[in-house]
N, C-alpha and C positions, 0 to 999 in steps of 0.2 A: 504493499500500500504506500502510495506517495506521502511525503511528509505534510503537504498542504491538505489532502484528503483527510488523513489521520488527525491532523489539527482540527479541522472543521467538525469531524464527528465527535471528538472528544469535547469540544466546546459546546456543540448542540446538545449532547447527551447530558453534560453537567448542568447546562442551563435548564434543560427539561427536569432533571433531577431537583434543582434548586426551586423550581416553580412548584413540583409536587410537594416538596418539604414545606414551603411557605403555605401552602394551601392546607396541609396537614396541621401545622402550627396554628394557623388562623382556626381551624375547626375544633381543636383541642381547647384553645382559648375561649371560643364561643361557648363550648359545652360547659367549660368552667364556670363561665358567668350564668348559663342557664340553669345550672343545677346548685349554684351557691346558695340560694334561698330554699327552704324546706317547701316540699310539695304540700299544698293545702287544698282541702275539700270540704264541703258540707253538704248536708242532705235533711230533708225532713221525712221522717219514717212514721207510719202508722202502727206503733206499738210502744210498749213501755220502755223507759230508758234502760232497765235493768236487762230487758231481752236483747237490745243492741249490744251492750257490753258482753253478754253471754254469747250471742251469735259470733262475734268477732274473736272472742276468746277461744271458742271452739275452732273457728277456721284457722286461727294461728297454730293452735295445739295440734290439730288435726291435718296440717298442711302435708300433702304429698310430695313425692319427688318430683321436681320440675315445676312446682307451684311457686309463685313470686314470694310466698310467705314461708317457703321451706327454710327450716332451720330457726324458725321464730321461738322465742322464749318470752312468755307473758312475765313481765317483771312486777307489775302491781296493778290491782284492781280496786277500785273503792272511790266513794264520792263523786260518782258520775265520770269517772276517768279510768282509761285503760292505757298502761305504757308497756310497750314491748320492744324487742331488739331481735334482729336475726344475725346469726353467726355463720349462716351459710354462704353459698355463692352469691345470694342476692342481699348481702349485707345492708341493713338500714336500721334506723331507729324510728319508732313511731308513737305518737300520743292521739288518743280518741277522747273527745269530751262529749257528754251527753246531757242534755237538759230537757225538761218537759214534764208532763204529767203522765198519767197511767196510759191514756189512748194515743199520744202524741209524742214524738221525740225530735229533738232538734240536734243533729249530730255534726261535730266539726272534727276534722283530723288533719295532722301535721306529720309529715314523714321526711326524715333527714336521710338521703341516701349514703351510702358507704362512699369513701374516697379512693378505694384501692385501684379501681379500673382507670381513673382519671390520673392518679399518681404514676401508674405504670406507663400511660399514654405520654405524660410529660417527659418520662425518663426515655422512652423511645424516640420522641421528638429531639431530645438533647443528643442521643446517640445518633440519629439520623444526620444532624448537622455534622457531627465529627466524621462520619462515614463519607458523606458527600465530599467535605473539604479534603479530607485525608486520602480518598481514593482519587480524587483529581489531581492532587499534588503528586502522587506515586506515579501515576500514568504519565502526567505531564513531564516528570523529571526522568523517569526510567524507560518508558516505552516509547513515547513520541520522539526522543532524540536519537534513537537506536538506529544504526545503519541497516539492519535487517528489517525489510519490509514486512515479513511475518510477525516480527515483535511489534512493529508499530501497530498492526492489526489488533493487538491486544487493548487498544483504547476503547473498543466494544465492551470491555468488562466494566466500564462505568455503569452499565445496565444492572450490575449487582447491587447498586446502592437501594434498589427497589425493595430489597428484603428488610430495610429498616424504615422505608418511606410508606408502606400501605398499613402497618399496625396501628399507627395512631387514629386512623379512621375507624379500624375495627373497634379498639378499646373505647374511644370516645363514644361512638355510636352505641356500643353495648351499655355504657353508663346512662346515656339517655333513655335508651329503651328500657332498661331494668327500673329505672326510677319510675316511668310511666306505667310499667306493668304492675309494679307494687301499689301503685296509687289506684289503679282500676280493680285490682283483686280486693283492696279495702273497701272501695265504693260498692263493688258487688256484693261483699259479705254485710255491708250496712243495709243495702236496698233490699236484700233477701232475708234480713232478720225478722220480719213479721211471718215468715214462712218456715223459719228453721225450727 
């Protein structure tokens, strides 16, 4: 491969990797802002407040494998409030408050998602920056100036940076999705309380 061609491809691939890294960093940052505040919800339910607390307590205690409430531990129940936490892959903390009379309950909840996936995404973004810069430097200094055209062709190894460029999208996306799924599951348990 000619020097000019190899140089063009190295710069083009590095620029593409830099763009993907930037978009990934932006997505992780946006996700961090989106999940910084606890997820809140509320509902009116046609049953006694104690029945709502019992229904959610049963949903948490009996959560099956792959349920967003999987690994949940009820920490306290009383005075119209239930607190729980999850130690499983859907790690989060939650608090549900119920007020009302015997036939009607006003329910509010607040869920704080775990930060494990987001922390991992940030670490991979940092590692991705190091890999893009380091790989570009190595290929620019070792492969590009080599007299052997076959060695110059190694500039296409810049594509290997993709291995640390796609995981931030996965990890931050999972963080968003898990937060929403836990909220949906709590809302479902609350809405179904009159029928539980």
